C-alpha positions in Angstrom: -15.5 76.1 31.9 -16.5 74.7 35.3 -14.3 76.6 37.7 -15.5 74.6 40.7 -14.2 71.4 39.0 -10.7 72.9 38.9 -10.5 72.7 42.7 -10.3 68.9 42.8 -8.9 67.9 39.4 -5.5 67.9 37.7 -4.1 67.7 34.1 -4.2 64.2 32.6 -0.8 64.5 31.0 1.0 65.5 34.2 -0.9 62.8 36.0 0.4 60.3 33.4 4.0 61.5 34.0 3.6 60.8 37.7 2.5 57.2 36.8 5.7 56.7 34.8 7.6 58.2 37.7 6.1 55.4 39.8 7.5 52.9 37.3 10.9 54.5 37.7 10.6 54.2 41.5 10.4 50.4 41.0 13.8 50.6 39.3 15.2 52.1 42.5 13.6 49.7 44.8 16.4 47.6 46.4 14.0 44.7 47.1 13.6 44.2 43.3 16.3 42.0 41.6 18.9 44.0 39.7 18.0 43.0 36.1 14.3 43.4 36.9 15.1 46.9 38.0 16.8 47.5 34.7 13.7 46.2 33.0 11.7 48.9 34.9 14.0 51.5 33.4 13.3 50.0 30.0 9.5 50.1 30.6 9.7 53.7 31.9 11.6 54.6 28.6 9.1 52.8 26.4 6.2 54.4 28.2 7.8 57.8 27.8 8.3 57.2 24.0 4.7 56.3 23.5 3.6 59.3 25.6 5.5 61.7 23.3 4.3 59.9 20.2 0.6 60.0 21.2 -0.2 62.5 23.9 2.4 65.1 23.1 1.7 64.5 19.4 -2.0 65.1 20.0 -1.3 68.4 21.9 1.1 69.4 19.1 -1.8 69.0 16.6 -4.1 71.0 18.8 -1.6 73.9 19.0 -1.8 74.1 15.2 -5.6 73.9 15.0 -7.2 75.0 18.3 -4.6 76.8 20.4 -7.2 78.6 22.6 -9.0 75.4 23.7 -8.6 74.9 27.5 -8.4 71.6 29.2 -11.5 71.1 31.4 -9.6 69.5 34.3 -6.7 72.0 34.5 -7.8 75.1 32.6 -4.6 74.9 30.5 -4.2 75.6 26.8 -2.4 73.1 24.6 0.7 75.2 24.5 0.6 75.6 28.3 0.3 71.8 28.7 3.3 71.3 26.3 5.4 73.8 28.3 4.4 72.0 31.6 5.2 68.6 30.1 8.7 69.7 28.8 9.4 71.2 32.3 8.3 68.0 34.0 10.1 65.6 31.7 13.6 67.3 32.0 14.1 66.2 35.7 12.8 62.7 34.9 15.6 62.3 32.3 18.2 63.2 35.0 16.5 60.8 37.5 16.5 58.0 34.9 20.1 58.6 34.0 21.1 58.4 37.6 19.0 55.3 38.2 20.4 53.5 35.1 24.0 54.4 36.1 23.5 53.0 39.6 22.0 49.7 38.4 24.7 49.3 35.8 27.4 49.7 38.5 25.7 47.2 40.7 25.5 44.7 37.9 29.2 44.8 37.2 30.3 42.5 40.0 27.9 39.8 38.5 29.8 40.1 35.1 26.9 41.9 33.4 28.7 44.9 31.9 27.6 47.4 29.3 30.8 49.1 28.3 32.0 52.3 26.7 34.8 51.9 24.1 37.4 53.2 26.5 36.5 50.5 29.1 37.3 47.6 26.7 40.4 45.5 27.2 43.0 45.6 24.4 42.0 42.2 22.9 38.3 43.3 23.1 39.1 46.5 21.1 40.8 44.3 18.4 37.7 42.1 18.4 35.3 45.0 18.0 37.3 46.6 15.3 37.5 43.3 13.4 33.7 42.8 13.7 33.1 46.4 12.6 35.2 46.1 9.5 33.9 42.7 8.5 30.3 42.6 9.6 29.1 46.2 10.3 30.8 48.6 7.9 29.7 46.7 4.7 26.0 47.1 5.6 26.1 50.8 6.7 24.4 53.5 4.6 26.2 56.7 5.5 25.0 60.0 4.1 26.3 63.5 4.0 24.3 66.7 4.1 25.7 69.7 2.3 24.6 72.1 -0.5 24.2 69.2 -2.9 22.8 66.6 -0.6 19.5 67.4 1.2 18.8 66.5 4.8 17.3 63.0 4.9 14.1 61.9 6.5 14.9 60.4 9.9 12.6 57.5 10.9 10.7 57.6 14.2 12.7 56.1 17.1 15.6 54.9 14.9 19.1 55.9 16.1 21.5 57.9 13.9 25.2 58.5 14.5 26.1 62.1 13.5 29.3 64.1 13.1 30.6 67.3 11.6 32.8 66.7 8.6 35.6 68.6 6.8 37.4 67.6 3.6 40.9 66.5 4.6 42.4 69.0 2.1 40.3 71.9 3.4 43.2 73.4 5.4 45.0 74.0 2.1 41.9 75.4 0.5 40.8 78.3 2.8 37.7 78.9 0.6 36.3 75.5 1.5 34.3 76.5 4.6 31.1 74.6 3.8 29.6 72.8 6.8 29.0 69.1 6.1 27.0 66.9 8.4 27.6 63.1 8.3 24.7 60.8 9.2 24.9 57.1 9.7 21.7 55.2 10.4 22.2 52.4 12.9 20.9 49.4 11.0 17.7 48.0 12.5 18.5 44.6 11.1 21.6 44.1 13.2 21.8 43.5 16.9 21.4 46.5 19.2 24.5 45.3 21.1 27.8 43.6 20.2 28.5 40.8 22.6 32.2 40.4 23.6 33.9 37.0 23.8 34.3 35.4 27.3 32.2 33.9 30.0 30.8 37.1 31.4 28.0 39.1 29.7 30.1 42.0 28.4 28.8 44.0 25.5 29.0 47.4 23.8 26.1 49.1 22.1 26.1 49.3 18.3 25.8 53.1 18.1 28.9 53.4 20.2 30.8 51.0 17.9 29.8 53.0 14.9 30.6 56.3 16.6 34.1 55.1 17.5 35.0 54.2 13.8 33.4 57.1 12.0 36.9 57.9 10.6 36.6 54.6 8.7 33.1 55.4 7.5 33.9 58.9 6.3 37.5 58.2 5.3 37.7 61.3 3.1 36.9 63.7 5.9 38.1 64.9 9.2 35.5 63.9 11.8 34.5 66.1 14.8 31.7 66.4 17.3 30.6 62.7 17.1 27.1 62.1 18.6 24.1 60.0 18.1 20.5 61.2 18.0 17.0 59.9 17.9 13.8 61.7 16.8 10.3 60.9 18.2 7.5 61.7 15.8 3.8 62.4 16.3 2.1 59.0 15.9 -1.4 60.2 16.7 -2.9 59.3 13.3 -6.5 58.5 14.0 -8.5 56.9 11.2 -11.6 57.9 13.1 -11.0 61.4 11.6 -10.7 60.1 8.0 -13.6 60.2 5.6 -14.6 56.6 4.9 -16.6 55.7 1.9 -18.7 52.5 1.9 -16.6 51.1 -0.9 -13.2 51.6 0.8 -11.2 48.6 1.8 -10.6 49.2 5.5 -7.4 47.2 5.6 -6.0 49.4 2.8 -6.9 52.5 4.8 -5.0 51.2 7.8 -1.9 50.4 5.6 -2.1 54.1 4.5 -2.4 55.2 8.1 0.8 53.3 9.1 2.7 54.8 6.2 1.6 58.3 7.1 2.7 57.8 10.8 6.3 57.3 9.7 6.5 60.8 8.2 4.8 63.0 10.8 6.2 65.9 12.7 9.0 65.6 15.2 7.9 66.2 18.8 11.2 65.3 20.5 14.9 65.1 19.8 17.2 63.0 22.0 20.9 63.4 21.9 23.8 61.4 23.6 26.2 64.4 23.8 25.5 68.0 24.5 24.9 69.9 21.3 27.0 72.9 20.3 24.9 76.1 20.0 25.3 75.9 16.2 24.1 72.3 16.1 21.2 73.0 18.4 20.1 75.8 16.1 20.6 73.6 13.1 18.5 70.8 14.4 15.8 73.1 15.7 15.5 74.6 12.2 15.5 71.2 10.4 13.0 69.5 12.7 10.9 72.7 13.4 11.3 72.3 17.1 12.3 74.5 20.1 15.3 73.9 22.4 12.8 72.7 25.1 12.1 69.7 22.9 15.7 68.6 22.9 16.6 66.1 25.7 20.1 64.8 26.4 20.4 61.3 27.8 23.4 59.6 29.2 21.8 56.2 29.0 20.8 54.1 26.0 17.9 55.4 24.0 16.7 51.9 23.6 16.9 49.2 26.3 14.9 46.4 24.7 18.1 44.2 24.6 17.9 44.0 28.4 14.9 41.6 28.2 17.0 39.2 26.0 20.0 39.5 28.3 17.7 38.6 31.3 16.3 35.7 29.3 19.7 34.2 28.4 21.3 34.4 31.8 23.1 31.3 33.0 21.0 29.4 35.6 23.6 30.2 38.3 23.0 33.9 38.0 19.2 34.0 37.5 18.4 33.6 41.2 20.3 36.7 42.1 19.3 38.9 39.2 15.8 38.2 38.2 12.5 37.4 39.8 12.0 33.8 41.0 10.2 32.1 38.1 6.4 32.0 38.3 4.2 30.2 35.8 0.4 30.9 35.7 -1.2 28.1 37.7 -4.1 25.9 37.0 -7.2 27.2 38.6 -8.6 25.1 41.4 -12.0 25.7 40.0 -11.1 23.9 36.7 -10.8 20.2 36.3 -9.2 18.2 33.5 -11.7 17.3 30.8 -14.2 19.1 28.6 -14.5 22.8 29.4 -17.9 23.2 27.8 -19.4 20.8 30.3 -17.6 22.5 33.3 -18.9 26.0 32.4 -22.4 24.6 31.9 -22.3 23.4 35.6 -20.6 26.4 37.2 -19.4 29.9 36.4 -15.6 30.1 36.3 -13.5 33.2 36.9 -9.8 33.1 35.9 -7.4 35.7 37.4 -4.4 36.2 35.1 -1.4 35.9 35.3 -1.8 34.1 38.6 -4.0 31.6 36.9 -3.5 30.3 33.4 -5.4 31.4 30.3 -5.4 27.8 29.1 -9.0 26.9 30.3 -10.4 29.7 28.1 -8.4 28.5 25.1 -9.5 24.9 25.9 -13.1 26.1 25.9 -12.7 27.5 22.4 -10.8 24.3 21.3 -13.6 22.1 22.7 -16.2 24.2 21.1 -14.5 23.9 17.7 -14.8 20.1 17.9 -18.2 19.8 19.6 -21.0 18.7 17.1 -23.6 20.6 19.0 -21.8 24.0 18.8 -23.2 26.1 16.0 -21.5 29.5 16.3 -18.6 31.2 17.9 -18.5 35.0 18.0 -15.7 37.1 19.5 -14.4 40.7 19.6 -10.6 41.0 19.1 -8.6 44.1 20.0 -5.0 42.8 20.5 -3.5 39.3 19.8 -0.1 37.8 20.3 2.2 37.3 17.4 1.6 33.6 17.8 -2.0 33.0 18.8 -3.5 29.5 19.6 -6.9 31.3 19.8 -6.8 32.0 16.1 -5.8 28.4 15.3 -8.9 27.2 17.3 -11.2 29.7 15.6 -9.9 28.6 12.2 -10.4 25.0 13.2 -14.0 25.7 14.2 -14.7 27.3 10.8 -13.1 24.4 9.0 -15.3 22.1 11.1 -18.4 23.8 9.8 -19.1 26.2 12.7 -20.1 29.8 11.9 -17.2 31.9 13.3 -17.5 35.6 13.5 -14.6 37.7 14.6 -15.1 41.5 15.0 -11.5 42.7 14.7 -10.5 46.3 15.6 -7.9 47.3 13.1 -7.2 50.5 14.9 -5.6 49.0 18.0 -2.7 51.5 18.2 0.7 50.0 17.3 -0.9 46.6 16.7 -2.6 47.6 13.4 -0.4 45.4 11.2 -0.6 42.4 13.5 -4.4 42.6 13.4 -4.4 43.1 9.6 -2.4 39.9 9.3 -4.7 37.9 11.6 -7.8 39.2 9.9 -6.5 37.8 6.6 -5.7 34.4 8.2 -9.2 34.1 9.7 -10.8 35.0 6.4 -8.7 32.4 4.6 -10.0 29.7 7.0 -13.6 30.6 6.3 -14.3 32.8 9.3 -16.5 35.9 8.9 -14.5 38.9 9.7 -16.1 42.3 10.4 -14.5 45.5 11.6 -15.4 48.4 13.9 -17.3 51.5 13.3 -16.4 54.9 11.9 -15.6 57.0 14.9 -16.0 54.2 17.5 -13.3 51.7 18.3 -14.5 48.3 19.5 -12.5 47.7 22.7 -14.8 45.1 24.3 -13.6 41.6 25.3 -16.5 39.3 24.8 -16.9 35.8 23.3 -20.2 33.9 22.7 -20.6 30.2 22.0 -24.0 29.1 20.8 -24.9 25.4 21.0 -28.0 23.2 20.5 -29.2 21.3 23.6 -31.8 18.9 22.2 -34.3 21.4 20.8 -33.1 24.4 22.8 -30.5 27.1 21.8 -28.2 27.8 24.7 -25.1 30.0 25.3 -21.8 30.1 27.0 -20.4 33.6 27.3 -16.9 34.9 28.3 -16.4 38.5 29.3 -12.9 39.7 30.2 -11.1 42.8 31.3 -8.1 42.2 29.1 -7.2 41.2 25.5 -7.2 37.7 24.1 -3.4 37.9 24.1 -1.6 34.8 25.3 1.6 36.7 25.8 0.2 39.6 27.9 -2.0 37.1 29.9 1.3 36.1 31.6 2.3 39.7 32.3 -0.9 41.7 32.9 -3.3 41.1 35.8 -6.8 40.5 34.3 -10.1 38.8 35.0 -11.9 36.4 32.7 -15.4 35.3 33.5 -17.0 32.2 31.7 -20.7 31.6 32.3 -23.6 29.6 31.0 -26.1 32.0 32.5 -28.8 32.4 29.9 -29.5 36.0 30.9 -25.9 37.0 30.0 -26.0 34.8 26.9 -29.1 36.4 25.5 -27.6 39.8 26.0 -24.4 38.7 24.3 -26.4 37.3 21.4 -28.2 40.6 21.0 -24.8 42.5 21.3 -23.3 40.5 18.4 -26.4 40.9 16.3 -26.2 44.7 16.8 -22.5 44.7 16.0 -23.2 42.8 12.7 -25.8 45.3 11.5 -23.9 48.4 12.7 -26.3 49.3 15.6 -24.6 51.1 18.4 -27.9 52.0 20.1 -28.8 48.5 21.3 -30.4 47.9 24.7 -29.5 45.1 27.1 -31.0 43.7 30.3 -27.8 42.8 32.1 -24.7 43.8 30.1 -23.9 47.5 30.2 -22.4 48.7 26.9 -20.9 51.9 25.7 -21.4 54.3 24.0 -25.1 54.1 25.1 -25.6 52.6 28.6 -22.3 52.1 30.3 -21.7 55.5 31.7 -25.3 56.3 32.5 -25.7 52.9 34.4 -22.4 53.5 36.3 -23.6 57.0 37.4 -27.0 55.6 38.3 -25.5 52.9 40.6 -23.3 55.7 42.1 -26.5 57.7 42.7 -28.0 54.7 44.6 -25.0 54.7 46.9 -25.2 58.5 47.3 -28.8 58.0 48.5 -27.4 55.8 51.4 -25.2 58.6 52.6 -22.5 57.4 55.0 -23.7 53.8 54.5 -22.8 54.0 50.8 -19.7 52.2 49.5 -18.0 52.5 46.1 -14.9 50.6 45.1 -13.6 50.8 41.5 -10.4 49.5 40.0 -9.3 50.9 36.6 -6.3 51.9 34.6 -7.3 55.6 34.1 -9.8 58.2 35.3 -10.5 61.3 33.1 -14.2 61.4 32.5 -15.6 64.7 33.9 -19.1 63.4 34.5 -17.7 60.5 36.5 -15.3 62.8 38.4 -18.2 65.1 39.4 -20.2 62.1 40.6 -17.3 60.9 42.7 -17.2 64.3 44.4 -20.9 64.3 44.9 -20.6 60.9 46.5 -17.9 62.1 48.8 -19.9 65.1 49.9 -22.8 62.8 50.7 -20.5 60.8 53.0 -20.0 57.7 50.7 -16.6 56.0 51.2 -15.0 55.9 47.8 -11.9 53.8 47.0 -10.4 54.2 43.5 -7.6 51.8 42.6 -6.2 53.5 39.5 -2.9 52.3 38.0 -2.2 55.3 35.7 -3.9 58.6 34.9 -6.2 59.9 37.6 -7.5 63.4 37.1 -9.4 63.5 40.4 -7.6 64.8 43.5 -8.6 63.0 46.8 -8.8 64.6 50.2 -9.7 68.1 49.0 -11.9 69.7 51.8 -15.4 70.2 50.6 -15.0 68.1 47.5 -13.3 64.8 47.9 -12.7 64.3 51.6 -14.0 60.7 51.5 -12.1 59.7 48.4 -9.0 57.6 48.5 -6.9 57.0 45.3 -4.3 54.3 45.3 -2.0 53.0 42.6 -0.2 49.6 42.6 2.9 49.3 40.5 4.7 45.9 40.8 6.0 42.9 39.0 2.8 42.6 36.8 0.9 45.4 35.0 -2.3 46.0 36.8 -5.1 45.9 34.2 -8.6 44.7 35.6 -11.6 46.9 35.6 -13.8 46.1 38.5 -16.8 48.2 39.6 -18.4 47.5 43.0 -21.3 49.4 44.5 -22.7 48.8 48.0 -22.2 45.9 50.4 -23.8 42.7 51.4 -26.6 41.1 49.5 -27.4 44.4 47.7 -23.9 44.8 46.4 -23.5 45.1 42.6 -20.3 44.0 41.0 -19.3 44.4 37.3 -16.2 43.5 35.4 -15.4 44.8 32.0 -13.2 46.4 29.4 -13.7 50.2 30.1 -11.8 52.7 32.1 -13.6 55.9 33.2 -12.3 57.9 30.4 -14.5 59.8 28.0 -13.0 58.0 25.0 -14.1 54.7 26.6 -17.5 55.8 27.7 -18.5 57.8 24.6 -16.2 56.9 21.7 -15.7 53.1 22.1 -17.8 50.0 22.2 -17.1 48.6 25.7 -18.9 45.8 27.6 -19.2 45.3 31.4 -20.8 42.2 32.8 -22.5 41.8 36.2 -21.1 39.1 38.4 -24.1 37.1 39.5 -22.6 33.9 40.9 -22.3 34.0 44.7 -18.9 32.2 45.0 -17.3 34.4 42.3 -18.7 37.6 44.0 -17.0 36.4 47.2 -13.8 35.7 45.2 -13.7 39.3 43.8 -14.5 40.9 47.1 -11.6 38.9 48.6 -9.3 40.1 45.8 -10.4 43.8 46.2 -9.7 43.6 50.0 -6.2 42.3 49.4 -5.5 45.0 46.9 -6.8 47.7 49.3 -4.6 46.3 52.0 -1.4 46.5 49.9 1.3 48.4 51.9 4.3 47.3 49.8 3.6 48.2 46.2 0.7 50.6 46.7 1.1 54.4 46.5 -1.5 56.7 47.9 -2.3 59.9 46.0 -2.1 63.1 48.0 -4.4 66.0 47.5 -1.8 67.8 45.4 -1.6 64.9 43.0 1.7 63.5 44.2 2.0 59.9 45.5 3.5 58.5 48.7 4.2 54.9 49.4 1.8 53.4 51.8 3.7 52.3 54.9 2.8 50.7 58.2 0.7 47.8 59.3 1.6 44.9 61.5 2.3 42.8 58.4 3.7 43.7 55.0 1.1 43.0 52.3 2.2 42.8 48.7 -1.0 42.1 46.9 0.6 40.6 43.8 2.8 38.3 46.0 -0.4 37.2 47.9 -2.2 36.3 44.7 0.9 34.4 43.5 1.0 32.4 46.7 -2.7 31.7 46.7 -2.5 30.4 43.1 0.3 28.1 44.0 -1.4 26.7 47.1 -4.9 25.9 46.0 -5.9 28.9 43.8 -7.6 31.0 46.5 -9.3 28.4 48.6 -11.0 29.4 51.9 -7.9 29.2 54.1 -6.1 31.6 51.7 -9.1 33.9 51.7 -9.1 34.0 55.4 -5.4 34.8 55.6 -5.9 37.6 53.1 -8.8 39.1 55.1 -6.7 39.1 58.2 -4.0 41.1 56.5 -6.7 43.5 55.3 -8.2 44.1 58.7 -4.8 44.5 60.3 -4.1 47.2 57.7 -7.4 48.9 58.4 -6.6 49.0 62.1 -3.3 50.7 61.2 -5.1 53.3 59.0 -7.4 54.2 61.9 -4.5 54.9 64.1 
């Protein structure tokens, strides 16, 4: 183990928990509208669920198989990491409960009331009881657990109402001392909440309704200790580890994987009420967990319904409770008309969600109808449930174009959706191919090949985010469309290599993992290191865990290179550590939209190299995935990206700066408050980042720099 590395690195799991804590901070920000704050509580909760399913699940497996392995960035064993996670999560639960209770109280004067049964009016109680008897009770599937009835399998993240039961006549029969547990699954096919009649938004959660009327469910028993619980299961099923034979149908393998995920080990138990010592011991034994894996929560275990409540608000309330509506704008660099012709003339960069995804979709639609277009090739990682992109690809195939879609069926939690889309594309005549054993295809690249008289020419699109029309309105991402033949030739070579299973291909301009991406990034960092204090590195990513990259960042810092890392989530490098990372600054922006672009900038002026792509600096991305990063060669777009980076670096509203101990502090100060996401929204609405907007953004940046020097 590299002991020196431990001086300026931290554990990735604890770093991730600090990211989720930053999400929770947004829920406490008084400048954020109330229902949006509640959404941040929901996002925090969803994030934490996935963290337990994937990261804790993975560590749980490691404890069983390689318990002496030590994490290279913290020196901790898997069990030590789990212990640290459980200790770090416990106060987050209390913080979340307190935050939820505060927001709930503030929402009440607006008539948005999530109620306990005791808070209902008399007529509301009658209404709820009537609904329960007529609509809910008939569809319940209660179970008992005793010597004759085994403990059932509890599904991952489903809610179950529980209670201790005794036969009503057990007082007369003193020998009847058998403990009976009653379990009622909260049906997933009924609403999470029961809306109450009236003009206000008053509701009660379904699990509370069922818990209130357990005596009607178990009418032969005395009911005591009512509660509701939820288990989280290990979901880290990786088909990369499965033996694949050439004859296997990959879709069938993925179906098997999804089935297996439903039955894996419990890594967390959540309870609404405090468990008695007897029940705690009982559940620990049944689920093979320790008391440290049991978390009590005073708020809902699921908050998804908050998004539908926010969407169905009366117009009179929306202004006070949710963000002012913003629709992705038409890019100022895009005109009405044929997109193929426009991209042939000029490279176009779209910045989601400030600018609309429509021009890219229009490009595919136009290509599907153009008689000169011969092929369309694309890599697909995640798609929306409703995808115009698929419609246009299918139309292209039906129009006689050769359409190739490389679909990654192992996009975690989107496997079934991708299986469905792959079948739809095949039915339309598209050629569908899949990823590689041991290597996920995570790249976002599309190639249109067309005939121009006797020449074969290309239009290439490379993005930082998925071809997902839903997330393109919620995630910040970049999408570059170019007719540059140098990029097109590389893209053609890339798709040829993907079709024949060649991961070792070489490219002149694109940098592609697992072969060249990391080595080329490190090489460009070496070029900046050679410049000493004149060197400059700015990189924007979602996560940083790769040890080789982290060491190179430290080397750059020691050489005097100024390094800015804009990292939304996990960041295992600690900035400002004397002798190691003194010239490194790490910032994280958490705001209205999920920050998602990957931008790599090396140097300044004419020698500056800028790449955008799909990869984070994580070992899984650089060594175990197929990722593509593309150089930005167009001068106007290079200026555009530099402008965007400067605005991001000047953010003093939503930015947090990492301290050398791994904690984050909100960046304050500056003559003017700069919320980078708000700036980009304003620019998109007023000309989509024209020169006057760019100048205004630069002014804010330089003012913030002056404040930093002070």
